[in-house]
Phi, psi and omega in degrees: 000136178291147178318313182294322182284319173305312188293321187282339183263353195039059175235174188053226180300350177259009183291138174243137188253144177215184177209159169272146179229134179228125170213158187234143183249167185303153180295155176065020179281128183298161174300322174292323176289325173297315174305321184290315176306310183300313180307305184300323178299314179299310191277322187272328185261318187270283188302317181306327175266017181063038176245177185226142161230148175231142194136214179153209180147189191227160178305122015255008190239152183220136184212119184224159167250132193254131178222175171280140173300314175277168170306135182131175184257151165291163179236169173308324181293319172305310183301311179295330175289320177291322174294324178298311181297316176299318182295330185277338186278117186292341188278345184260131185251332184227126177226138171231125177239122173286164178291163169297124180231154169310116185293334186259337177240029173272151182267000000 
């Protein structure tokens, strides 16, 4: 396969990795408090590291898929930074972070 086609299809050296994040907040957290946690997560954990996330949820659960804002792959360091941020958040009580997977061809 030619380089141009590999780039267009995001395969080979152009493969891009991402990971899933799921978290639950403490029971009985108000809607406004839940929204504040999600806003802080997006601004401090996601955007601060040059990442994007897509997905969502409702109080008390949130589920997203994380990728790089620019072309390229997330790294294990990105996963660890997100995990550390969630672990340090007192309103979050359950965190599941998936492995690095192909962001274009994961099922």
